[in-house]
C-alpha positions as CSV (number, residue, x, y, z in Angstrom):
1,X,142.6,133.4,55.7
2,X,144.6,133.5,59.2
3,X,144.4,132.3,63.1
4,X,144.5,135.0,65.6
5,X,144.4,134.9,68.9
6,X,142.0,137.9,70.2
7,X,140.1,139.0,73.4
8,X,136.8,138.1,72.8
9,X,135.5,140.8,74.0
10,X,137.0,143.2,71.6
11,X,134.9,141.2,68.5
12,X,131.9,143.1,67.6
13,X,129.1,141.2,65.9
14,X,127.9,141.3,62.8
15,X,124.1,143.2,62.2
16,X,123.6,140.7,58.7
17,X,123.7,137.6,61.0
18,X,120.9,134.7,60.1
19,X,120.6,133.9,64.1
20,X,119.1,136.4,65.5
21,X,116.6,135.2,68.2
22,X,117.8,133.9,71.3
23,X,119.0,130.6,71.5
24,X,117.8,128.2,74.0
25,X,118.9,128.2,77.2
26,X,119.8,124.4,77.9
27,X,121.6,124.9,74.3
28,X,124.1,127.8,75.6
29,X,124.3,125.8,79.1
30,X,125.5,122.5,77.0
31,X,128.0,125.0,74.9
32,X,129.7,126.7,77.8
33,X,129.9,123.2,79.6
34,X,131.7,122.1,76.7
35,X,133.9,125.6,76.3
36,X,134.9,125.2,80.1
37,X,136.1,121.0,79.8
38,X,137.5,121.2,76.4
39,X,138.1,125.4,75.1
40,X,136.5,126.1,71.4
41,X,137.5,123.1,69.5
42,X,136.7,125.2,66.4
43,X,137.2,128.7,65.9
44,X,134.8,131.2,65.2
45,X,135.0,133.2,61.8
46,X,135.8,136.7,61.9
47,X,136.1,139.5,59.3
48,X,138.0,143.1,59.4
49,X,135.7,145.7,60.3
50,X,135.0,147.9,57.2
51,X,135.6,151.4,58.1
52,X,138.8,150.6,58.8
53,X,139.1,150.0,61.9
54,X,141.2,147.7,63.6
55,X,138.6,145.7,65.1
56,X,137.0,142.8,63.8
57,X,133.2,141.6,63.0
58,X,131.9,138.1,63.5
59,X,130.7,136.3,60.9
60,X,130.2,132.9,62.2
61,X,130.4,131.5,65.8
62,X,128.2,134.4,67.8
63,X,127.3,132.0,69.9
64,X,131.3,130.6,70.9
65,X,132.0,134.2,71.8
66,X,129.4,134.6,73.9
67,X,129.9,131.9,76.2
68,X,133.5,131.9,76.1
69,X,133.2,135.9,77.0
70,X,130.6,133.6,80.3
71,X,133.8,131.3,80.8
72,X,135.9,133.9,81.4
73,X,138.3,133.0,78.8
74,X,140.6,136.1,78.0
75,X,142.0,134.7,74.6
76,X,140.8,132.8,72.3
77,X,141.7,131.4,68.8
78,X,139.5,132.9,65.4
79,X,140.1,132.6,62.1
80,X,140.2,136.1,59.9
81,X,139.0,135.8,56.8
82,X,138.6,139.2,53.7
83,X,135.0,141.0,54.3
84,X,132.9,139.8,51.8
85,X,130.5,142.1,49.9
86,X,127.1,141.2,51.6
87,X,128.7,141.5,54.7
88,X,129.2,138.1,55.1
89,X,125.0,137.3,55.1
90,X,125.4,134.3,52.9
91,X,128.2,132.6,54.4
92,X,126.5,133.4,58.1
93,X,122.9,131.5,56.8
94,X,124.8,128.7,55.0
95,X,126.9,127.8,58.0
96,X,123.8,128.2,60.1
97,X,121.4,126.0,58.3
98,X,124.7,123.0,57.3
99,X,124.9,122.2,61.3
100,X,122.8,118.6,61.5
101,X,122.7,117.5,65.1
102,X,124.3,114.0,65.8
103,X,121.7,111.3,65.9
104,X,121.6,109.0,69.0
105,X,123.7,106.2,67.7
106,X,126.3,108.1,66.9
107,X,126.4,109.8,70.4
108,X,126.5,106.6,71.7
109,X,129.3,105.4,70.0
110,X,131.4,108.9,70.8
111,X,130.5,108.3,74.1
112,X,131.8,104.8,73.9
113,X,135.2,105.7,72.4
114,X,135.6,108.7,75.2
115,X,134.9,105.9,77.8
116,X,137.4,103.4,76.1
117,X,140.0,106.7,76.1
118,X,139.5,106.8,80.2
119,X,136.9,109.5,80.5
120,X,134.3,108.4,82.9
121,X,130.6,108.8,82.4
122,X,130.5,111.5,85.1
123,X,133.4,113.4,83.1
124,X,131.6,113.1,80.1
125,X,128.6,114.3,81.7
126,X,129.8,117.5,83.1
127,X,132.1,118.1,79.8
128,X,128.2,118.0,77.5
129,X,126.1,119.5,80.2
130,X,123.9,116.4,80.4
131,X,122.7,114.3,83.0
132,X,124.9,111.2,83.6
133,X,121.1,109.6,83.0
134,X,121.3,110.7,79.6
135,X,124.8,109.4,79.4
136,X,123.3,105.8,80.9
137,X,120.6,106.1,78.5
138,X,122.6,106.8,75.4
139,X,124.8,103.6,76.5
140,X,121.9,101.1,76.6
141,X,122.3,100.6,72.9
142,X,125.7,98.8,73.6
143,X,122.8,96.0,73.9
144,X,120.5,96.5,71.3
145,X,120.2,94.4,67.8
146,X,122.6,96.0,64.6
147,X,119.9,96.2,62.7
148,X,117.5,97.8,65.2
149,X,120.7,100.5,65.7
150,X,120.6,100.8,62.3
151,X,117.0,102.0,62.1
152,X,117.6,104.2,65.5
153,X,120.7,106.2,63.3
154,X,117.6,107.4,61.1
155,X,115.9,109.1,63.9
156,X,113.3,106.9,64.9
157,X,114.1,106.3,69.0
158,X,111.9,104.4,71.4
159,X,111.4,106.4,74.6
160,X,113.7,105.6,78.1
161,X,111.1,103.2,79.0
162,X,111.1,101.4,75.8
163,X,114.5,101.3,74.9
164,X,115.5,99.7,78.9
165,X,112.7,96.7,78.0
166,X,114.8,96.5,74.2
167,X,118.3,96.4,75.9
168,X,117.6,94.3,79.2
169,X,116.5,91.3,76.8
170,X,119.1,88.8,75.0
171,X,119.9,89.2,71.2
172,X,118.4,86.4,70.6
173,X,114.9,87.6,71.7
174,X,115.5,91.0,70.3
175,X,115.7,89.1,67.0
176,X,112.8,87.2,67.1
177,X,110.8,90.4,68.1
178,X,112.4,92.5,65.5
179,X,111.0,90.2,62.5
180,X,107.4,90.1,63.6
181,X,107.7,94.7,63.9
182,X,110.5,95.4,61.7
183,X,109.8,98.3,59.1
184,X,108.7,98.0,55.7
185,X,107.9,100.0,52.9
186,X,104.2,100.6,53.1
187,X,105.1,100.8,57.3
188,X,108.2,102.9,57.5
189,X,107.8,103.9,61.2
190,X,108.3,101.0,63.8
191,X,106.1,100.7,67.1
192,X,108.6,100.5,69.9
193,X,105.6,100.2,72.2
194,X,105.1,96.5,70.2
195,X,108.8,95.8,70.2
196,X,109.0,96.5,74.1
197,X,105.9,94.4,74.7
198,X,107.1,91.5,73.1
199,X,110.1,91.7,75.2
200,X,108.4,92.8,78.8
201,X,110.0,91.0,81.2
202,X,108.0,91.2,85.1
203,X,110.6,92.3,87.6
204,X,110.9,91.0,91.2
205,X,112.7,93.2,93.4
206,X,114.9,92.4,96.0
207,X,113.8,95.1,98.4
208,X,110.4,93.0,98.4
209,X,111.9,90.3,99.3
210,X,111.2,88.3,102.5
211,X,113.6,85.4,102.0
212,X,117.0,85.5,102.6
213,X,120.5,84.8,100.8
214,X,119.9,81.1,101.9
215,X,117.0,80.6,99.8
216,X,118.1,83.1,97.6
217,X,120.9,80.6,96.1
218,X,118.6,77.5,96.8
219,X,116.3,78.6,94.2
220,X,119.3,80.0,91.8
221,X,118.1,83.9,91.8
222,X,120.5,86.2,90.6
223,X,119.9,89.7,91.3
224,X,120.3,92.5,88.2
225,X,121.3,96.0,89.2
226,X,118.9,98.2,88.0
227,X,121.0,101.6,86.9
228,X,118.4,104.1,86.5
229,X,116.8,104.0,89.9
230,X,117.6,106.2,92.6
231,X,120.9,106.0,94.3
232,X,119.3,105.9,97.7
233,X,117.1,102.6,96.7
234,X,117.9,98.9,96.5
235,X,117.1,98.2,92.8
236,X,118.3,94.9,92.3
237,X,115.7,92.7,90.5
238,X,115.2,89.4,88.6
239,X,113.2,88.3,86.1
240,X,112.9,84.8,87.1
241,X,109.3,84.7,88.4
242,X,108.6,81.7,89.2
243,X,112.0,81.1,91.4
244,X,111.1,84.3,93.4
245,X,107.5,83.3,94.7
246,X,108.6,80.2,94.9
247,X,111.4,81.4,97.3
248,X,108.7,83.4,99.2
249,X,106.0,80.8,99.9
250,X,109.0,78.8,101.2
251,X,109.6,81.4,103.6
252,X,105.9,82.0,104.3
253,X,105.9,78.3,105.1
254,X,108.8,78.7,107.5
255,X,107.4,81.6,109.1
256,X,104.3,81.3,109.5
257,X,102.8,82.4,113.1
258,X,100.8,80.4,115.5
259,X,97.2,80.3,114.8
260,X,98.5,81.3,111.0
261,X,97.3,80.0,107.9
262,X,98.7,80.7,104.0
263,X,95.8,81.9,101.2
264,X,95.8,83.0,97.7
265,X,95.8,86.6,96.8
266,X,92.6,87.3,94.9
267,X,91.9,89.1,91.2
268,X,92.2,92.4,92.5
269,X,95.5,91.3,94.9
270,X,92.5,91.1,98.1
271,X,93.2,88.0,100.4
272,X,91.0,85.4,100.2
273,X,89.9,84.2,103.9
274,X,88.2,81.6,104.8
275,X,84.5,81.3,105.1
276,X,82.8,83.1,107.3
277,X,85.7,84.8,108.7
278,X,85.9,88.4,109.5
279,X,88.5,90.7,108.7
280,X,90.2,92.7,111.8
281,X,91.5,96.4,111.3
282,X,92.3,97.2,114.5
283,X,95.1,95.2,116.5
284,X,94.5,91.6,116.7
285,X,93.2,89.7,119.9
286,X,95.1,86.8,121.0
287,X,92.3,84.6,119.3
288,X,92.5,85.8,116.2
289,X,93.9,84.5,113.0
290,X,96.4,85.5,110.4
291,X,96.6,85.0,107.2
292,X,100.4,85.6,104.9
293,X,99.5,86.0,101.6
294,X,101.8,87.4,98.5
295,X,100.5,90.1,96.4
296,X,100.4,90.8,92.5
297,X,103.7,92.3,93.1
298,X,105.4,89.4,94.8
299,X,105.2,90.7,98.4
300,X,104.3,89.2,101.5
301,X,101.0,90.2,103.3
302,X,99.4,89.3,106.3
303,X,96.2,90.4,107.9
304,X,94.2,89.1,110.8
305,X,91.1,88.2,111.0
306,X,88.5,86.1,113.3
307,X,86.0,83.2,112.8
308,X,82.5,83.7,113.8
309,X,80.8,82.6,117.2
310,X,78.8,79.6,116.7
311,X,75.0,79.6,115.7
312,X,72.2,79.9,118.3
313,X,70.3,76.8,118.6
314,X,67.2,76.8,116.5
315,X,63.4,75.9,118.0
316,X,60.9,73.2,117.2
317,X,60.0,75.2,114.7
318,X,63.3,76.2,112.7
319,X,63.1,79.7,114.0
320,X,66.0,81.0,116.7
321,X,64.7,82.2,119.9
322,X,65.6,85.5,118.9
323,X,63.0,85.1,116.1
324,X,60.4,83.9,117.8
325,X,58.0,86.2,120.0
326,X,55.9,88.5,117.7
327,X,52.5,88.3,115.9
328,X,53.4,91.6,113.2
329,X,54.2,90.3,109.8
330,X,53.8,93.2,107.9
331,X,56.7,93.8,105.4
332,X,59.6,96.0,106.4
333,X,61.6,98.2,103.7
334,X,65.1,97.7,104.8
335,X,67.2,100.8,104.8
336,X,70.8,100.6,104.5
337,X,71.8,101.9,107.9
338,X,74.3,105.4,108.5
339,X,77.1,102.9,108.9
340,X,77.3,99.1,107.8
341,X,77.6,96.1,109.6
342,X,81.4,96.0,108.3
343,X,81.9,99.7,109.3
344,X,80.3,98.9,113.4
345,X,83.4,96.5,112.8
346,X,85.6,98.2,112.1
347,X,84.5,101.0,115.3
348,X,84.5,98.3,117.7
349,X,88.2,97.2,116.9
350,X,89.1,100.7,116.5
351,X,87.5,101.6,119.6
352,X,89.3,98.6,121.7
353,X,92.0,99.8,120.6
354,X,91.8,103.3,121.7
355,X,90.7,102.1,125.2
356,X,93.5,99.7,125.4
357,X,96.1,102.2,124.5
358,X,94.3,104.8,127.0
359,X,94.2,102.5,130.2
360,X,98.3,102.2,129.0
361,X,98.9,105.7,129.0
362,X,96.4,108.0,129.8
363,X,96.8,109.5,133.6
364,X,93.9,107.9,135.7
365,X,93.9,108.8,139.7
366,X,93.9,105.5,141.7
367,X,90.1,105.7,143.1
368,X,89.2,106.0,139.2
369,X,91.4,103.1,138.3
370,X,89.8,101.0,141.1
371,X,86.4,101.8,140.6
372,X,86.8,100.6,136.9
373,X,88.3,97.2,137.7
374,X,84.8,96.8,139.5
375,X,83.1,98.0,136.3
376,X,84.8,95.7,134.0
377,X,83.8,92.4,136.0
378,X,80.1,93.8,135.0
379,X,81.2,93.4,131.5
380,X,79.2,90.9,129.3
381,X,82.4,89.1,128.0
382,X,83.4,88.3,131.6
383,X,81.6,85.4,134.3
384,X,82.3,85.7,137.8
385,X,81.4,83.4,140.1
386,X,81.5,83.1,144.2
387,X,82.1,79.5,145.9
388,X,80.3,77.4,142.9
389,X,81.5,79.9,140.6
390,X,84.4,80.3,138.1
391,X,86.1,83.2,136.6
392,X,86.6,83.1,132.7
393,X,87.4,85.2,130.0
394,X,86.8,84.8,126.2
395,X,90.4,84.8,124.3
396,X,92.1,86.6,127.2
397,X,94.9,85.7,129.5
398,X,94.0,84.2,132.7
399,X,93.7,85.9,136.1
400,X,97.1,84.5,137.7
401,X,99.1,86.2,135.5
402,X,97.8,90.0,136.2
403,X,97.9,88.8,140.4
404,X,101.3,86.9,139.9
405,X,103.9,89.9,140.1
406,X,101.9,91.2,143.3
407,X,103.7,88.5,145.2
408,X,106.8,87.9,147.0
409,X,109.6,84.9,147.0
410,X,108.0,83.5,149.7
411,X,104.6,83.7,148.3
412,X,103.1,86.3,150.5
413,X,100.7,88.8,148.9
414,X,103.6,92.3,148.9
415,X,103.1,95.0,146.4
416,X,103.8,98.6,146.2
417,X,101.3,101.3,144.5
418,X,103.3,101.1,141.3
419,X,102.9,97.3,141.1
420,X,99.1,97.4,141.9
421,X,98.6,100.3,139.2
422,X,100.4,98.5,136.7
423,X,98.4,95.1,137.6
424,X,95.1,96.7,137.5
425,X,95.5,98.2,133.9
426,X,97.2,94.9,132.3
427,X,94.1,93.4,134.0
428,X,91.6,96.0,132.8
429,X,93.0,96.0,129.1
430,X,92.1,91.8,129.0
431,X,88.6,92.6,130.4
432,X,87.5,95.5,128.4
433,X,86.5,95.2,124.9
434,X,84.4,97.2,122.1
435,X,84.6,94.4,119.4
436,X,81.5,93.2,117.6
437,X,81.6,89.6,119.2
438,X,81.6,87.7,122.2
439,X,84.5,89.7,123.4
440,X,82.2,92.9,123.7
441,X,82.0,94.0,127.0
442,X,78.9,95.8,126.5
443,X,78.4,99.8,127.6
444,X,80.6,99.5,130.5
445,X,83.7,99.3,128.3
446,X,81.7,103.1,126.7
447,X,81.3,104.3,129.8
448,X,85.2,103.3,131.2
449,X,86.3,105.2,127.7
450,X,84.5,108.0,128.5
451,X,85.9,108.2,131.8
452,X,89.5,108.0,130.5
453,X,89.2,110.3,127.6
454,X,89.7,107.4,125.1
455,X,88.2,109.6,122.5
456,X,91.6,111.1,122.4
457,X,93.1,107.9,121.3
458,X,90.9,107.0,118.4
459,X,92.8,106.7,115.0
460,X,91.5,109.1,111.9
461,X,88.6,107.5,110.4
462,X,88.9,109.6,107.3
463,X,90.3,107.0,105.0
464,X,88.6,105.3,102.0
465,X,88.1,102.0,104.0
466,X,86.1,103.4,106.6
467,X,84.0,105.8,104.7
468,X,82.7,103.4,102.1
469,X,80.6,102.0,105.1
470,X,79.0,104.9,105.7
471,X,75.5,106.1,104.1
472,X,75.2,108.6,101.3
473,X,73.4,110.9,104.2
474,X,75.8,109.8,106.8
475,X,78.7,110.7,104.2
476,X,77.0,114.2,103.6
477,X,76.6,114.7,107.5
478,X,80.7,114.3,107.7
479,X,81.3,117.5,104.8
480,X,80.0,119.7,108.0
481,X,82.6,121.6,109.6
482,X,84.9,120.9,106.3
483,X,85.5,123.1,103.2
484,X,84.1,119.9,101.1
485,X,80.8,119.9,99.2
486,X,78.5,117.2,99.0
487,X,79.1,115.8,94.8
488,X,76.4,114.2,93.0
489,X,78.5,111.2,93.2
490,X,79.0,109.4,96.7
491,X,82.2,108.3,95.2
492,X,83.2,111.6,94.5
493,X,82.5,113.1,97.6
494,X,84.2,110.1,99.4
495,X,87.3,111.0,97.7
496,X,87.2,114.5,98.4
497,X,86.6,113.7,102.1
498,X,90.2,111.1,102.1
499,X,91.7,113.9,100.3
500,X,90.6,116.4,102.9
501,X,91.3,114.7,106.2
502,X,94.5,113.1,104.8
503,X,96.9,115.5,107.1
504,X,93.5,115.9,109.9
505,X,92.2,114.0,112.1
506,X,88.3,112.6,111.5
507,X,86.7,110.7,114.0
508,X,82.7,109.5,113.2
509,X,80.5,110.4,116.0
510,X,79.4,106.7,116.2
511,X,83.0,106.1,117.1
512,X,83.1,108.3,120.4
513,X,82.9,106.8,124.1
514,X,80.4,108.3,125.3
515,X,77.4,105.4,125.8
516,X,74.3,105.7,124.9
517,X,71.9,106.8,127.6
518,X,69.0,104.5,126.9
519,X,70.9,101.5,127.1
520,X,73.2,103.0,130.0
521,X,69.4,103.3,132.1
522,X,68.4,100.0,130.7
523,X,72.0,98.3,132.2
524,X,71.6,99.9,135.2
525,X,68.1,99.0,136.1
526,X,68.8,95.5,135.2
527,X,71.9,95.0,137.6
528,X,70.1,97.5,139.9
529,X,71.3,96.0,143.5
530,X,68.9,93.8,145.0
531,X,67.6,93.4,149.3
532,X,69.7,90.2,150.3
533,X,67.8,88.2,153.1
534,X,69.5,88.2,156.5
535,X,71.9,85.5,157.7
536,X,70.3,82.5,159.6
537,X,73.2,80.4,159.5
538,X,72.6,78.2,156.8
539,X,75.7,77.4,154.4
540,X,75.6,79.7,151.2
541,X,75.4,77.1,148.5
542,X,72.9,74.8,150.4
543,X,69.1,75.9,151.5
544,X,67.0,73.7,154.1
545,X,63.5,73.0,153.3
546,X,61.1,71.1,155.6
547,X,63.3,69.6,158.2
548,X,66.4,67.0,156.3
549,X,65.7,68.2,152.7
550,X,68.7,69.7,150.9
551,X,68.0,71.5,147.7
552,X,70.9,72.5,145.4
553,X,70.7,75.7,144.1
554,X,70.0,76.3,140.5
555,X,71.4,78.2,137.7
556,X,68.9,80.5,137.9
557,X,69.9,81.2,141.5
558,X,73.1,81.8,140.6
559,X,72.4,84.1,137.6
560,X,70.2,86.1,140.1
561,X,73.1,86.7,142.2
562,X,75.6,87.8,139.4
563,X,74.7,91.6,138.8
564,X,74.3,92.1,142.1
565,X,76.3,95.3,143.8
566,X,77.5,96.8,140.3
567,X,75.0,99.7,140.3
568,X,76.7,101.0,143.3
569,X,80.2,100.7,141.5
570,X,78.8,102.1,138.4
571,X,77.4,105.6,140.1
């Protein structure tokens, strides 16, 4: 046997070699990286050519020679032996079969030895052509109970998630769980899932924490780094769930907004709102409330809601005023409407947000702007009076806040058109509303939205939350002009539509601003201008009857005057 240095390109392959199939590309990459990092550790075995040539035939080490050529080595060390009578066939087979892969525990011990010698995890990964994540996974074995390691050395390894859970537990905890799940003669296999479940601890992440360092220190929370998380992600966590939730709860208490309240989460993580509360799905109004709660992951969440208006007084027989007045008591079969009440509430919120967005940003001519201002005061949510009347808004700002910018420092009315436009727009935003409660302006808000093309500001309604409010016919009608075909199950049709509209934009026809012509006609007729009596000099707020008798105007008289003049403004 003789050690020689030869050009690897001059070596010839042995036709009698045992391994003739293609090797694993990953294994070849590992071998190449190792040769580049530390060279060929074990020289290939070669024998002289039988024909008396000066070359050598490879007996063992074909892959090493091939990867040395790929690595660009001009010379490698080889062991030269005598040529066997069988051409080296037996030696090739025996050497190939005798190789055994290092088990993970031995790999870990070897890696720890390299780290002690000054190798970094990154350098080891490059030399062995392994991901750094794999090196870190093997190094988790340093935190595993020795008796568990002995079993893992036999080849029975947990997966990465299970290993991370085991390594994160203390040795005492591992010892207690291992007593219950260690292998026996009857069952030599270990259920690593059961072991990991026994050691599983809920993690609360720093990235989800709303509290700061002051509350963290007060509750004694210590962050632990998750070495397996992506590099660009805050992977700090704690398993002290009670302290984490306590800090979150105290932060909510200290940060509770006006009209805010803290509620609990339900079984599925949804907030438990106060009884009869209506959740707001669009932008919350000034009179709406805020509910803060902790979801199942310990994150602070908040939703807006509003309380319903007071019930109408009932008559003597117990029926409300709207329920009286009809002799037909036939049985009526209730059918689900195309859009449920919840869906109409969502449409009202979304439509109002779009209207306000359009009033803020859409181009509006000055004459249209002034006409809209007149139209806004005809809304159902606005009470306008003259003389003995007052101006009031339901949940909106006072009129003065919009008029104040029109005055100069001396208290005189002085403004430019830009200031007036801003004031008018802000006033319109406070007055006009499509919400399904007493702040609804009625058909006039629909007319205003149609005029300024507020449809362009409506959000994508192709979400599971809104589509679940549609009946089957309405849902299947939404499939028209799409590639989605109705499914047998409603939920499957809805899921397909949600996926289809994920990157698109869907607006349900019932949410468009164009007003219903019948309702608009009825409104115009109801508010038709009435002919006023000639002015005879009598004060407007008093009427003279029969000489000295003076009668104050009634509420009915004031109500008759309320709608005068709005028909012409609308036209």
